[in-house]
N, CA, C and O atoms as a Tripos MOL2 file, in Angstrom:
@<TRIPOS>MOLECULE
protein
  280   279    70     0     0
PROTEIN
NO_CHARGES

@<TRIPOS>ATOM
      1 N          -8.6890  -10.3260   -7.9830 N.3       1 MET1
      2 CA         -8.7700   -9.1670   -8.8580 C.3       1 MET1
      3 C          -7.4480   -8.4030   -8.7620 C.2       1 MET1
      4 O          -6.9020   -8.2150   -7.6750 O.2       1 MET1
      5 N          -6.9610   -7.9810   -9.8850 N.am      2 SER2
      6 CA         -5.6850   -7.2780   -9.9460 C.3       2 SER2
      7 C          -5.8890   -5.7690   -9.9000 C.2       2 SER2
      8 O          -6.9150   -5.2410  -10.3300 O.2       2 SER2
      9 N          -4.8990   -5.1130   -9.3750 N.am      3 LEU3
     10 CA         -4.9310   -3.6550   -9.3030 C.3       3 LEU3
     11 C          -4.0430   -3.1140  -10.4180 C.2       3 LEU3
     12 O          -2.8700   -3.4760  -10.5090 O.2       3 LEU3
     13 N          -4.5860   -2.2680  -11.2480 N.am      4 ASP4
     14 CA         -3.8620   -1.7140  -12.3870 C.3       4 ASP4
     15 C          -2.7000   -0.8460  -11.8950 C.2       4 ASP4
     16 O          -2.8910    0.0310  -11.0530 O.2       4 ASP4
     17 N          -1.4940   -1.0930  -12.4230 N.am      5 HIS5
     18 CA         -0.3200   -0.3250  -12.0000 C.3       5 HIS5
     19 C          -0.4700    1.1620  -12.3050 C.2       5 HIS5
     20 O           0.1140    1.9970  -11.6150 O.2       5 HIS5
     21 N          -1.2500    1.4990  -13.3360 N.am      6 ARG6
     22 CA         -1.4680    2.9220  -13.6560 C.3       6 ARG6
     23 C          -2.2440    3.6070  -12.5400 C.2       6 ARG6
     24 O          -1.9860    4.7670  -12.2190 O.2       6 ARG6
     25 N          -3.1950    2.8880  -11.9500 N.am      7 LEU7
     26 CA         -3.9500    3.4380  -10.8280 C.3       7 LEU7
     27 C          -3.0370    3.6480   -9.6260 C.2       7 LEU7
     28 O          -3.1060    4.6830   -8.9630 O.2       7 LEU7
     29 N          -2.1870    2.6740   -9.3460 N.am      8 VAL8
     30 CA         -1.2520    2.7960   -8.2220 C.3       8 VAL8
     31 C          -0.3670    4.0180   -8.4040 C.2       8 VAL8
     32 O          -0.0810    4.7200   -7.4340 O.2       8 VAL8
     33 N           0.0710    4.2840   -9.6250 N.am      9 ASN9
     34 CA          0.9240    5.4420   -9.8910 C.3       9 ASN9
     35 C           0.1980    6.7660   -9.6910 C.2       9 ASN9
     36 O           0.8340    7.7820   -9.4110 O.2       9 ASN9
     37 N          -1.1150    6.7680   -9.8290 N.am     10 LEU10
     38 CA         -1.9030    7.9930   -9.6400 C.3      10 LEU10
     39 C          -2.2470    8.2630   -8.1770 C.2      10 LEU10
     40 O          -2.4020    9.4160   -7.7730 O.2      10 LEU10
     41 N          -2.3660    7.2050   -7.3930 N.am     11 LEU11
     42 CA         -2.7760    7.3640   -5.9980 C.3      11 LEU11
     43 C          -1.6380    7.9070   -5.1410 C.2      11 LEU11
     44 O          -0.4670    7.6100   -5.3780 O.2      11 LEU11
     45 N          -1.9990    8.7000   -4.1490 N.am     12 VAL12
     46 CA         -1.0350    9.2090   -3.1750 C.3      12 VAL12
     47 C          -1.5850    8.9480   -1.7790 C.2      12 VAL12
     48 O          -2.7740    8.6850   -1.6020 O.2      12 VAL12
     49 N          -0.7140    9.0250   -0.8090 N.am     13 CYS13
     50 CA         -1.1200    8.8510    0.5850 C.3      13 CYS13
     51 C          -2.1220    9.9510    0.9510 C.2      13 CYS13
     52 O          -1.8560   11.1260    0.7000 O.2      13 CYS13
     53 N          -3.2580    9.5930    1.5350 N.am     14 PRO14
     54 CA         -4.2310   10.6130    1.9150 C.3      14 PRO14
     55 C          -3.7780   11.4680    3.0990 C.2      14 PRO14
     56 O          -4.3640   12.5180    3.3640 O.2      14 PRO14
     57 N          -2.7470   11.0280    3.8070 N.am     15 VAL15
     58 CA         -2.2530   11.7720    4.9650 C.3      15 VAL15
     59 C          -1.2150   12.8060    4.5460 C.2      15 VAL15
     60 O          -1.3480   13.9890    4.8600 O.2      15 VAL15
     61 N          -0.1670   12.3510    3.8280 N.am     16 CYS16
     62 CA          0.9490   13.2520    3.5030 C.3      16 CYS16
     63 C           1.0480   13.5890    2.0130 C.2      16 CYS16
     64 O           1.8760   14.4100    1.6180 O.2      16 CYS16
     65 N           0.2140   12.9670    1.1930 N.am     17 LYS17
     66 CA          0.2220   13.1600   -0.2700 C.3      17 LYS17
     67 C           1.4830   12.6120   -0.9300 C.2      17 LYS17
     68 O           1.8010   12.9680   -2.0650 O.2      17 LYS17
     69 N           2.1990   11.7460   -0.2150 N.am     18 GLY18
     70 CA          3.4070   11.1350   -0.7520 C.3      18 GLY18
     71 C           3.1050    9.9080   -1.5970 C.2      18 GLY18
     72 O           1.9570    9.4690   -1.6670 O.2      18 GLY18
     73 N           4.1310    9.3490   -2.2440 N.am     19 PRO19
     74 CA          3.9440    8.1780   -3.1120 C.3      19 PRO19
     75 C           3.6200    6.9230   -2.3050 C.2      19 PRO19
     76 O           3.9390    6.8240   -1.1210 O.2      19 PRO19
     77 N           2.9820    5.9740   -2.9710 N.am     20 LEU20
     78 CA          2.6150    4.7040   -2.3540 C.3      20 LEU20
     79 C           3.3020    3.5600   -3.0820 C.2      20 LEU20
     80 O           3.5990    3.6550   -4.2730 O.2      20 LEU20
     81 N           3.5530    2.4770   -2.3520 N.am     21 GLU21
     82 CA          4.1380    1.2690   -2.9290 C.3      21 GLU21
     83 C           3.1460    0.1340   -2.7570 C.2      21 GLU21
     84 O           2.4300    0.0660   -1.7580 O.2      21 GLU21
     85 N           3.1100   -0.7440   -3.7260 N.am     22 LEU22
     86 CA          2.2000   -1.8780   -3.7000 C.3      22 LEU22
     87 C           2.8230   -3.0330   -2.9330 C.2      22 LEU22
     88 O           3.9490   -3.4380   -3.2210 O.2      22 LEU22
     89 N           2.0960   -3.5610   -1.9610 N.am     23 ARG23
     90 CA          2.5280   -4.7620   -1.2310 C.3      23 ARG23
     91 C           1.7250   -5.9350   -1.7790 C.2      23 ARG23
     92 O           0.5160   -5.8380   -1.9880 O.2      23 ARG23
     93 N           2.4270   -7.0550   -2.0090 N.am     24 ARG24
     94 CA          1.7830   -8.2730   -2.5200 C.3      24 ARG24
     95 C           2.0140   -9.4200   -1.5460 C.2      24 ARG24
     96 O           2.9910   -9.4240   -0.7970 O.2      24 ARG24
     97 N           1.1040  -10.3940   -1.5620 N.am     25 ASP25
     98 CA          1.2810  -11.5770   -0.7330 C.3      25 ASP25
     99 C           2.1530  -12.5940   -1.4750 C.2      25 ASP25
    100 O           2.6840  -12.2960   -2.5450 O.2      25 ASP25
    101 N           2.2970  -13.7820   -0.9090 N.am     26 ALA26
    102 CA          3.1600  -14.8090   -1.4990 C.3      26 ALA26
    103 C           2.6770  -15.2480   -2.8800 C.2      26 ALA26
    104 O           3.4760  -15.6910   -3.7050 O.2      26 ALA26
    105 N           1.3760  -15.1280   -3.1340 N.am     27 ASP27
    106 CA          0.8180  -15.4890   -4.4370 C.3      27 ASP27
    107 C           0.7900  -14.3110   -5.4060 C.2      27 ASP27
    108 O           0.1860  -14.3920   -6.4760 O.2      27 ASP27
    109 N           1.4420  -13.2280   -5.0290 N.am     28 LEU28
    110 CA          1.5500  -12.0000   -5.8190 C.3      28 LEU28
    111 C           0.2340  -11.2420   -5.9790 C.2      28 LEU28
    112 O           0.0880  -10.4360   -6.8980 O.2      28 LEU28
    113 N          -0.7120  -11.4960   -5.0970 N.am     29 HIS29
    114 CA         -1.9500  -10.7180   -5.0940 C.3      29 HIS29
    115 C          -1.7190   -9.4340   -4.3040 C.2      29 HIS29
    116 O          -1.0970   -9.4780   -3.2430 O.2      29 HIS29
    117 N          -2.1980   -8.2990   -4.7900 N.am     30 PRO30
    118 CA         -2.0260   -7.0460   -4.0480 C.3      30 PRO30
    119 C          -2.8060   -7.0850   -2.7370 C.2      30 PRO30
    120 O          -3.9770   -7.4640   -2.7130 O.2      30 PRO30
    121 N          -2.1470   -6.6900   -1.6450 N.am     31 THR31
    122 CA         -2.7950   -6.7140   -0.3320 C.3      31 THR31
    123 C          -2.8960   -5.3370    0.3070 C.2      31 THR31
    124 O          -3.7960   -5.0900    1.1100 O.2      31 THR31
    125 N          -1.9790   -4.4380   -0.0450 N.am     32 ALA32
    126 CA         -1.9860   -3.1170    0.5900 C.3      32 ALA32
    127 C          -1.1610   -2.1330   -0.2210 C.2      32 ALA32
    128 O          -0.3200   -2.5160   -1.0350 O.2      32 ALA32
    129 N          -1.4230   -0.8600    0.0220 N.am     33 LEU33
    130 CA         -0.5980    0.2230   -0.5000 C.3      33 LEU33
    131 C           0.1330    0.8280    0.6830 C.2      33 LEU33
    132 O          -0.4880    1.1940    1.6810 O.2      33 LEU33
    133 N           1.4500    0.9340    0.5780 N.am     34 LEU34
    134 CA          2.2780    1.3980    1.6850 C.3      34 LEU34
    135 C           2.7500    2.8230    1.4850 C.2      34 LEU34
    136 O           3.1360    3.2210    0.3850 O.2      34 LEU34
    137 N           2.7120    3.5850    2.5660 N.am     35 CYS35
    138 CA          3.3220    4.9110    2.5990 C.3      35 CYS35
    139 C           4.5210    4.8150    3.5270 C.2      35 CYS35
    140 O           4.3640    4.6370    4.7350 O.2      35 CYS35
    141 N           5.7120    4.9320    2.9680 N.am     36 ARG36
    142 CA          6.9290    4.8470    3.7870 C.3      36 ARG36
    143 C           7.0620    6.0340    4.7380 C.2      36 ARG36
    144 O           7.5110    5.8700    5.8720 O.2      36 ARG36
    145 N           6.6800    7.2180    4.2890 N.am     37 ALA37
    146 CA          6.8430    8.4260    5.1020 C.3      37 ALA37
    147 C           6.0310    8.3460    6.3930 C.2      37 ALA37
    148 O           6.5220    8.7080    7.4620 O.2      37 ALA37
    149 N           4.7960    7.8730    6.2930 N.am     38 ASP38
    150 CA          3.9220    7.7910    7.4660 C.3      38 ASP38
    151 C           3.9110    6.4040    8.0920 C.2      38 ASP38
    152 O           3.3030    6.1960    9.1420 O.2      38 ASP38
    153 N           4.5900    5.4470    7.4420 N.am     39 ARG39
    154 CA          4.6260    4.0590    7.9110 C.3      39 ARG39
    155 C           3.2180    3.5020    8.0750 C.2      39 ARG39
    156 O           2.8760    2.9160    9.1020 O.2      39 ARG39
    157 N           2.4040    3.7020    7.0270 N.am     40 LEU40
    158 CA          1.0250    3.2200    7.0250 C.3      40 LEU40
    159 C           0.8020    2.2660    5.8580 C.2      40 LEU40
    160 O           1.3820    2.4220    4.7840 O.2      40 LEU40
    161 N          -0.0500    1.2780    6.0970 N.am     41 ALA41
    162 CA         -0.4690    0.3380    5.0530 C.3      41 ALA41
    163 C          -1.9720    0.4790    4.8680 C.2      41 ALA41
    164 O          -2.7480    0.2560    5.7970 O.2      41 ALA41
    165 N          -2.3690    0.8490    3.6660 N.am     42 PHE42
    166 CA         -3.7840    0.9870    3.3340 C.3      42 PHE42
    167 C          -4.2330   -0.3090    2.6700 C.2      42 PHE42
    168 O          -3.6620   -0.7020    1.6530 O.2      42 PHE42
    169 N          -5.2410   -0.9820    3.2180 N.am     43 PRO43
    170 CA         -5.6280   -2.2970    2.6960 C.3      43 PRO43
    171 C          -6.2580   -2.2240    1.3110 C.2      43 PRO43
    172 O          -6.8170   -1.2040    0.9090 O.2      43 PRO43
    173 N          -6.1490   -3.3300    0.6030 N.am     44 ILE44
    174 CA         -6.8350   -3.4980   -0.6780 C.3      44 ILE44
    175 C          -7.8420   -4.6190   -0.4680 C.2      44 ILE44
    176 O          -7.4630   -5.7550   -0.1800 O.2      44 ILE44
    177 N          -9.1130   -4.3040   -0.6110 N.am     45 ARG45
    178 CA        -10.1810   -5.2890   -0.3930 C.3      45 ARG45
    179 C         -10.9510   -5.4950   -1.6890 C.2      45 ARG45
    180 O         -11.4720   -4.5430   -2.2710 O.2      45 ARG45
    181 N         -11.0190   -6.7310   -2.1310 N.am     46 ASP46
    182 CA        -11.7080   -7.0730   -3.3800 C.3      46 ASP46
    183 C         -11.2040   -6.2280   -4.5480 C.2      46 ASP46
    184 O         -11.9760   -5.8270   -5.4190 O.2      46 ASP46
    185 N          -9.8900   -5.9630   -4.5530 N.am     47 GLY47
    186 CA         -9.2820   -5.2030   -5.6350 C.3      47 GLY47
    187 C          -9.4530   -3.7010   -5.5400 C.2      47 GLY47
    188 O          -9.0730   -2.9720   -6.4550 O.2      47 GLY47
    189 N         -10.0300   -3.2260   -4.4230 N.am     48 ILE48
    190 CA        -10.2870   -1.7910   -4.2560 C.3      48 ILE48
    191 C          -9.4440   -1.2550   -3.1020 C.2      48 ILE48
    192 O          -9.5720   -1.7410   -1.9780 O.2      48 ILE48
    193 N          -8.5830   -0.2640   -3.3510 N.am     49 PRO49
    194 CA         -7.8000    0.3260   -2.2630 C.3      49 PRO49
    195 C          -8.7060    1.1100   -1.3110 C.2      49 PRO49
    196 O          -9.5310    1.9170   -1.7410 O.2      49 PRO49
    197 N          -8.5370    0.8610   -0.0250 N.am     50 VAL50
    198 CA         -9.2950    1.5820    1.0010 C.3      50 VAL50
    199 C          -8.3800    2.6880    1.5210 C.2      50 VAL50
    200 O          -7.5190    2.4480    2.3660 O.2      50 VAL50
    201 N          -8.5750    3.8900    1.0100 N.am     51 MET51
    202 CA         -7.6620    4.9990    1.2800 C.3      51 MET51
    203 C          -8.1500    5.8850    2.4270 C.2      51 MET51
    204 O          -8.1630    7.1110    2.3170 O.2      51 MET51
    205 N          -8.5450    5.2530    3.5170 N.am     52 LEU52
    206 CA         -8.9960    5.9740    4.7050 C.3      52 LEU52
    207 C          -7.9580    5.8040    5.8020 C.2      52 LEU52
    208 O          -7.5220    4.6880    6.0820 O.2      52 LEU52
    209 N          -7.5630    6.9080    6.4230 N.am     53 GLU53
    210 CA         -6.5700    6.8350    7.4930 C.3      53 GLU53
    211 C          -7.0470    5.9270    8.6180 C.2      53 GLU53
    212 O          -6.2430    5.2240    9.2300 O.2      53 GLU53
    213 N          -8.3380    5.9340    8.8920 N.am     54 SER54
    214 CA         -8.8840    5.1120    9.9730 C.3      54 SER54
    215 C          -8.7940    3.6110    9.6710 C.2      54 SER54
    216 O          -8.8590    2.8010   10.5950 O.2      54 SER54
    217 N          -8.6470    3.2300    8.4130 N.am     55 GLU55
    218 CA         -8.5390    1.8210    8.0220 C.3      55 GLU55
    219 C          -7.0860    1.3710    7.8730 C.2      55 GLU55
    220 O          -6.8200    0.1760    7.7440 O.2      55 GLU55
    221 N          -6.1570    2.3040    7.8900 N.am     56 ALA56
    222 CA         -4.7410    1.9830    7.6970 C.3      56 ALA56
    223 C          -4.1560    1.3440    8.9500 C.2      56 ALA56
    224 O          -4.6090    1.5950   10.0670 O.2      56 ALA56
    225 N          -3.1430    0.5140    8.7390 N.am     57 THR57
    226 CA         -2.4080   -0.0740    9.8510 C.3      57 THR57
    227 C          -0.9740    0.4400    9.8090 C.2      57 THR57
    228 O          -0.4520    0.7810    8.7470 O.2      57 THR57
    229 N          -0.3550    0.4890   10.9640 N.am     58 THR58
    230 CA          1.0310    0.9380   11.0580 C.3      58 THR58
    231 C           1.9520   -0.2080   10.6650 C.2      58 THR58
    232 O           1.7530   -1.3500   11.0800 O.2      58 THR58
    233 N           2.9580    0.1070    9.8640 N.am     59 ILE59
    234 CA          3.9380   -0.9040    9.4660 C.3      59 ILE59
    235 C           5.2500   -0.6200   10.1690 C.2      59 ILE59
    236 O           5.5810    0.5310   10.4560 O.2      59 ILE59
    237 N           5.9930   -1.6830   10.4440 N.am     60 ASP60
    238 CA          7.3120   -1.4850   11.0390 C.3      60 ASP60
    239 C           8.3440   -1.3530    9.9300 C.2      60 ASP60
    240 O           8.0530   -1.6480    8.7710 O.2      60 ASP60
    241 N           9.5260   -0.9200   10.2710 N.am     61 SER61
    242 CA         10.5540   -0.6670    9.2560 C.3      61 SER61
    243 C          11.0040   -1.9540    8.5760 C.2      61 SER61
    244 O          11.4040   -1.9190    7.4130 O.2      61 SER61
    245 N          10.9490   -3.1050    9.2790 N.am     62 ASP62
    246 CA         11.3340   -4.3800    8.6710 C.3      62 ASP62
    247 C          10.3730   -4.7690    7.5550 C.2      62 ASP62
    248 O          10.7980   -5.2620    6.5110 O.2      62 ASP62
    249 N           9.0780   -4.5490    7.7750 N.am     63 ALA63
    250 CA          8.0810   -4.8750    6.7530 C.3      63 ALA63
    251 C           8.2500   -3.9740    5.5390 C.2      63 ALA63
    252 O           8.1230   -4.4290    4.4030 O.2      63 ALA63
    253 N           8.5320   -2.7100    5.7720 N.am     64 ALA64
    254 CA          8.7290   -1.7760    4.6680 C.3      64 ALA64
    255 C           9.9720   -2.1570    3.8630 C.2      64 ALA64
    256 O           9.9630   -2.0810    2.6340 O.2      64 ALA64
    257 N          11.0340   -2.5630    4.5480 N.am     65 ALA65
    258 CA         12.2610   -2.9610    3.8650 C.3      65 ALA65
    259 C          12.0430   -4.2360    3.0570 C.2      65 ALA65
    260 O          12.5650   -4.3620    1.9490 O.2      65 ALA65
    261 N          11.2830   -5.1740    3.5960 N.am     66 ALA66
    262 CA         11.0030   -6.4210    2.8860 C.3      66 ALA66
    263 C          10.2010   -6.1520    1.6220 C.2      66 ALA66
    264 O          10.4350   -6.7830    0.5910 O.2      66 ALA66
    265 N           9.2650   -5.2280    1.6940 N.am     67 THR67
    266 CA          8.4590   -4.8850    0.5280 C.3      67 THR67
    267 C           9.3190   -4.2090   -0.5280 C.2      67 THR67
    268 O           9.1430   -4.4570   -1.7210 O.2      67 THR67
    269 N          10.2400   -3.3640   -0.1090 N.am     68 ALA68
    270 CA         11.1060   -2.6610   -1.0520 C.3      68 ALA68
    271 C          12.0160   -3.6460   -1.7880 C.2      68 ALA68
    272 O          12.3940   -3.4060   -2.9340 O.2      68 ALA68
    273 N          12.3650   -4.7440   -1.1350 N.am     69 ALA69
    274 CA         13.2470   -5.7280   -1.7430 C.3      69 ALA69
    275 C          12.5470   -6.5650   -2.8030 C.2      69 ALA69
    276 O          13.2160   -7.2230   -3.6000 O.2      69 ALA69
    277 N          11.2200   -6.5580   -2.8320 N.am     70 GLN70
    278 CA         10.4630   -7.3800   -3.7930 C.3      70 GLN70
    279 C          10.4930   -6.7860   -5.1730 C.2      70 GLN70
    280 O           9.9080   -7.3470   -6.0990 O.2      70 GLN70
@<TRIPOS>BOND
     1     1     2 1
     2     2     3 1
     3     3     4 2
     4     3     5 am
     5     5     6 1
     6     6     7 1
     7     7     8 2
     8     7     9 am
     9     9    10 1
    10    10    11 1
    11    11    12 2
    12    11    13 am
    13    13    14 1
    14    14    15 1
    15    15    16 2
    16    15    17 am
    17    17    18 1
    18    18    19 1
    19    19    20 2
    20    19    21 am
    21    21    22 1
    22    22    23 1
    23    23    24 2
    24    23    25 am
    25    25    26 1
    26    26    27 1
    27    27    28 2
    28    27    29 am
    29    29    30 1
    30    30    31 1
    31    31    32 2
    32    31    33 am
    33    33    34 1
    34    34    35 1
    35    35    36 2
    36    35    37 am
    37    37    38 1
    38    38    39 1
    39    39    40 2
    40    39    41 am
    41    41    42 1
    42    42    43 1
    43    43    44 2
    44    43    45 am
    45    45    46 1
    46    46    47 1
    47    47    48 2
    48    47    49 am
    49    49    50 1
    50    50    51 1
    51    51    52 2
    52    51    53 am
    53    53    54 1
    54    54    55 1
    55    55    56 2
    56    55    57 am
    57    57    58 1
    58    58    59 1
    59    59    60 2
    60    59    61 am
    61    61    62 1
    62    62    63 1
    63    63    64 2
    64    63    65 am
    65    65    66 1
    66    66    67 1
    67    67    68 2
    68    67    69 am
    69    69    70 1
    70    70    71 1
    71    71    72 2
    72    71    73 am
    73    73    74 1
    74    74    75 1
    75    75    76 2
    76    75    77 am
    77    77    78 1
    78    78    79 1
    79    79    80 2
    80    79    81 am
    81    81    82 1
    82    82    83 1
    83    83    84 2
    84    83    85 am
    85    85    86 1
    86    86    87 1
    87    87    88 2
    88    87    89 am
    89    89    90 1
    90    90    91 1
    91    91    92 2
    92    91    93 am
    93    93    94 1
    94    94    95 1
    95    95    96 2
    96    95    97 am
    97    97    98 1
    98    98    99 1
    99    99   100 2
   100    99   101 am
   101   101   102 1
   102   102   103 1
   103   103   104 2
   104   103   105 am
   105   105   106 1
   106   106   107 1
   107   107   108 2
   108   107   109 am
   109   109   110 1
   110   110   111 1
   111   111   112 2
   112   111   113 am
   113   113   114 1
   114   114   115 1
   115   115   116 2
   116   115   117 am
   117   117   118 1
   118   118   119 1
   119   119   120 2
   120   119   121 am
   121   121   122 1
   122   122   123 1
   123   123   124 2
   124   123   125 am
   125   125   126 1
   126   126   127 1
   127   127   128 2
   128   127   129 am
   129   129   130 1
   130   130   131 1
   131   131   132 2
   132   131   133 am
   133   133   134 1
   134   134   135 1
   135   135   136 2
   136   135   137 am
   137   137   138 1
   138   138   139 1
   139   139   140 2
   140   139   141 am
   141   141   142 1
   142   142   143 1
   143   143   144 2
   144   143   145 am
   145   145   146 1
   146   146   147 1
   147   147   148 2
   148   147   149 am
   149   149   150 1
   150   150   151 1
   151   151   152 2
   152   151   153 am
   153   153   154 1
   154   154   155 1
   155   155   156 2
   156   155   157 am
   157   157   158 1
   158   158   159 1
   159   159   160 2
   160   159   161 am
   161   161   162 1
   162   162   163 1
   163   163   164 2
   164   163   165 am
   165   165   166 1
   166   166   167 1
   167   167   168 2
   168   167   169 am
   169   169   170 1
   170   170   171 1
   171   171   172 2
   172   171   173 am
   173   173   174 1
   174   174   175 1
   175   175   176 2
   176   175   177 am
   177   177   178 1
   178   178   179 1
   179   179   180 2
   180   179   181 am
   181   181   182 1
   182   182   183 1
   183   183   184 2
   184   183   185 am
   185   185   186 1
   186   186   187 1
   187   187   188 2
   188   187   189 am
   189   189   190 1
   190   190   191 1
   191   191   192 2
   192   191   193 am
   193   193   194 1
   194   194   195 1
   195   195   196 2
   196   195   197 am
   197   197   198 1
   198   198   199 1
   199   199   200 2
   200   199   201 am
   201   201   202 1
   202   202   203 1
   203   203   204 2
   204   203   205 am
   205   205   206 1
   206   206   207 1
   207   207   208 2
   208   207   209 am
   209   209   210 1
   210   210   211 1
   211   211   212 2
   212   211   213 am
   213   213   214 1
   214   214   215 1
   215   215   216 2
   216   215   217 am
   217   217   218 1
   218   218   219 1
   219   219   220 2
   220   219   221 am
   221   221   222 1
   222   222   223 1
   223   223   224 2
   224   223   225 am
   225   225   226 1
   226   226   227 1
   227   227   228 2
   228   227   229 am
   229   229   230 1
   230   230   231 1
   231   231   232 2
   232   231   233 am
   233   233   234 1
   234   234   235 1
   235   235   236 2
   236   235   237 am
   237   237   238 1
   238   238   239 1
   239   239   240 2
   240   239   241 am
   241   241   242 1
   242   242   243 1
   243   243   244 2
   244   243   245 am
   245   245   246 1
   246   246   247 1
   247   247   248 2
   248   247   249 am
   249   249   250 1
   250   250   251 1
   251   251   252 2
   252   251   253 am
   253   253   254 1
   254   254   255 1
   255   255   256 2
   256   255   257 am
   257   257   258 1
   258   258   259 1
   259   259   260 2
   260   259   261 am
   261   261   262 1
   262   262   263 1
   263   263   264 2
   264   263   265 am
   265   265   266 1
   266   266   267 1
   267   267   268 2
   268   267   269 am
   269   269   270 1
   270   270   271 1
   271   271   272 2
   272   271   273 am
   273   273   274 1
   274   274   275 1
   275   275   276 2
   276   275   277 am
   277   277   278 1
   278   278   279 1
   279   279   280 2
@<TRIPOS>SUBSTRUCTURE
     1 MET1         2 RESIDUE 1 A MET
     2 SER2         6 RESIDUE 1 A SER
     3 LEU3        10 RESIDUE 1 A LEU
     4 ASP4        14 RESIDUE 1 A ASP
     5 HIS5        18 RESIDUE 1 A HIS
     6 ARG6        22 RESIDUE 1 A ARG
     7 LEU7        26 RESIDUE 1 A LEU
     8 VAL8        30 RESIDUE 1 A VAL
     9 ASN9        34 RESIDUE 1 A ASN
    10 LEU10       38 RESIDUE 1 A LEU
    11 LEU11       42 RESIDUE 1 A LEU
    12 VAL12       46 RESIDUE 1 A VAL
    13 CYS13       50 RESIDUE 1 A CYS
    14 PRO14       54 RESIDUE 1 A PRO
    15 VAL15       58 RESIDUE 1 A VAL
    16 CYS16       62 RESIDUE 1 A CYS
    17 LYS17       66 RESIDUE 1 A LYS
    18 GLY18       70 RESIDUE 1 A GLY
    19 PRO19       74 RESIDUE 1 A PRO
    20 LEU20       78 RESIDUE 1 A LEU
    21 GLU21       82 RESIDUE 1 A GLU
    22 LEU22       86 RESIDUE 1 A LEU
    23 ARG23       90 RESIDUE 1 A ARG
    24 ARG24       94 RESIDUE 1 A ARG
    25 ASP25       98 RESIDUE 1 A ASP
    26 ALA26      102 RESIDUE 1 A ALA
    27 ASP27      106 RESIDUE 1 A ASP
    28 LEU28      110 RESIDUE 1 A LEU
    29 HIS29      114 RESIDUE 1 A HIS
    30 PRO30      118 RESIDUE 1 A PRO
    31 THR31      122 RESIDUE 1 A THR
    32 ALA32      126 RESIDUE 1 A ALA
    33 LEU33      130 RESIDUE 1 A LEU
    34 LEU34      134 RESIDUE 1 A LEU
    35 CYS35      138 RESIDUE 1 A CYS
    36 ARG36      142 RESIDUE 1 A ARG
    37 ALA37      146 RESIDUE 1 A ALA
    38 ASP38      150 RESIDUE 1 A ASP
    39 ARG39      154 RESIDUE 1 A ARG
    40 LEU40      158 RESIDUE 1 A LEU
    41 ALA41      162 RESIDUE 1 A ALA
    42 PHE42      166 RESIDUE 1 A PHE
    43 PRO43      170 RESIDUE 1 A PRO
    44 ILE44      174 RESIDUE 1 A ILE
    45 ARG45      178 RESIDUE 1 A ARG
    46 ASP46      182 RESIDUE 1 A ASP
    47 GLY47      186 RESIDUE 1 A GLY
    48 ILE48      190 RESIDUE 1 A ILE
    49 PRO49      194 RESIDUE 1 A PRO
    50 VAL50      198 RESIDUE 1 A VAL
    51 MET51      202 RESIDUE 1 A MET
    52 LEU52      206 RESIDUE 1 A LEU
    53 GLU53      210 RESIDUE 1 A GLU
    54 SER54      214 RESIDUE 1 A SER
    55 GLU55      218 RESIDUE 1 A GLU
    56 ALA56      222 RESIDUE 1 A ALA
    57 THR57      226 RESIDUE 1 A THR
    58 THR58      230 RESIDUE 1 A THR
    59 ILE59      234 RESIDUE 1 A ILE
    60 ASP60      238 RESIDUE 1 A ASP
    61 SER61      242 RESIDUE 1 A SER
    62 ASP62      246 RESIDUE 1 A ASP
    63 ALA63      250 RESIDUE 1 A ALA
    64 ALA64      254 RESIDUE 1 A ALA
    65 ALA65      258 RESIDUE 1 A ALA
    66 ALA66      262 RESIDUE 1 A ALA
    67 THR67      266 RESIDUE 1 A THR
    68 ALA68      270 RESIDUE 1 A ALA
    69 ALA69      274 RESIDUE 1 A ALA
    70 GLN70      278 RESIDUE 1 A GLN
């Protein structure tokens, strides 16, 4: 299931209210929404973003840079 880019543009980080970036896997399926400011990745499960801080994982700067290059 694909995530509509318009929805991604409306969503903000639930922690800092900053912008989010879409992370995709090798097959270009959306896997997470990233907050660079907080270095958090919010998972996307069955096409639905899980915007709970308790479900987020910490990302390292290398992963964030790799996503920005895509």
